[in-house]
C-alpha positions in Angstrom: -59.5 26.5 52.7 -61.5 29.8 52.7 -65.0 30.4 54.0 -67.2 32.1 51.4 -70.2 34.1 52.7 -71.7 35.1 49.3 -75.4 34.5 49.1 -75.7 33.8 52.8 -79.3 34.7 53.8 -79.4 37.0 50.8 -82.6 39.1 50.3 -82.9 41.4 47.3 -85.8 43.9 47.0 -86.7 46.0 44.0 -87.2 49.7 44.8 -88.0 52.8 42.7 -84.9 54.9 42.5 -84.0 58.4 41.7 -81.4 59.5 39.1 -78.5 59.4 41.7 -78.7 55.6 41.6 -76.7 54.6 38.5 -74.7 51.4 39.0 -74.2 48.2 40.9 -72.2 48.5 44.1 -73.7 51.8 45.3 -74.9 52.1 48.9 -78.4 53.4 49.1 -80.8 54.8 51.6 -84.6 55.3 51.7 -85.6 58.7 50.4 -89.3 58.3 50.1 -91.9 55.5 50.5 -90.6 52.7 48.3 -87.8 54.8 46.8 -84.0 54.8 47.2 -81.2 57.3 46.5 -77.5 57.0 46.9 -75.9 57.5 50.3 -73.8 60.4 51.3 -71.4 60.7 54.3 -73.1 59.8 57.6 -76.2 58.2 56.0 -77.4 54.8 57.2 -77.4 52.5 54.2 -80.3 50.0 53.8 -78.3 48.0 51.3 -76.2 47.7 48.1 -77.4 48.0 44.5 -77.2 44.8 42.5 -78.8 46.2 39.3 -80.4 49.4 38.0 -82.8 49.6 35.1 -85.7 51.9 34.0 -86.0 53.8 37.3 -85.8 50.6 39.4 -83.0 49.3 41.6 -82.5 45.7 42.9 -81.0 46.2 46.3 -79.5 43.6 48.7 -81.0 44.5 52.0 -80.0 41.4 53.9 -77.2 39.0 53.7 -73.5 39.3 52.7 -72.2 42.4 51.0 -68.6 43.3 50.2 -67.8 47.0 50.2 -64.9 49.5 50.5 -64.3 50.9 54.0 -62.5 54.0 55.3 -60.2 53.9 58.3 -60.0 50.9 60.7 -62.9 48.5 60.7 -62.4 45.4 62.8 -64.3 42.2 62.6 -67.3 41.6 64.9 -70.5 43.6 65.5 -69.8 47.2 64.5 -71.9 50.3 63.9 -71.4 51.5 60.3 -72.6 54.4 58.2 -71.8 55.5 54.7 -68.6 57.5 54.0 -69.9 58.0 50.4 -72.0 56.0 48.0 -69.4 53.2 47.7 -67.7 53.2 51.1 -68.6 52.5 54.7 -67.0 53.7 57.9 -67.1 53.0 61.6 -69.8 55.2 63.2 -70.6 54.6 66.8 -72.9 57.7 66.9 -75.2 57.3 63.9 -74.3 53.9 62.5 -76.4 50.7 62.1 -75.2 47.6 63.8 -73.8 44.9 61.4 -71.6 41.9 61.6 -68.2 42.5 59.9 -67.0 39.0 59.0 -63.8 39.9 57.1 -61.6 42.8 56.3 -58.8 42.9 53.8 -57.0 45.6 51.8 -59.7 48.3 52.3 -62.6 45.9 51.7 -65.1 44.7 54.2 -67.4 41.6 54.1 -70.5 42.5 56.1 -73.6 40.7 57.0 -76.6 43.0 57.0 
């Protein structure tokens, strides 16, 4: 039997977005009041894009996300930041604290 964390305490918020936000799965950051843009290396992500349409992005800001990760990312509470707009990395200097509940083949299940 396998535990499934999808949907756990999920919270999705709609933000205005700039033209860098183009597809589901992107990590995003706040760039202005009520507006998100895609993350670059070292940015602190606020969440993951679920849908983009007409200048708006639905973003999961709380709950379970499944994203790519660079390097070693162990389970437990870890500080993470963006490696790029689709990948997170361990970042004990600038990262945000999240609970990593699973890692497998370069993917990480994280509770925001």
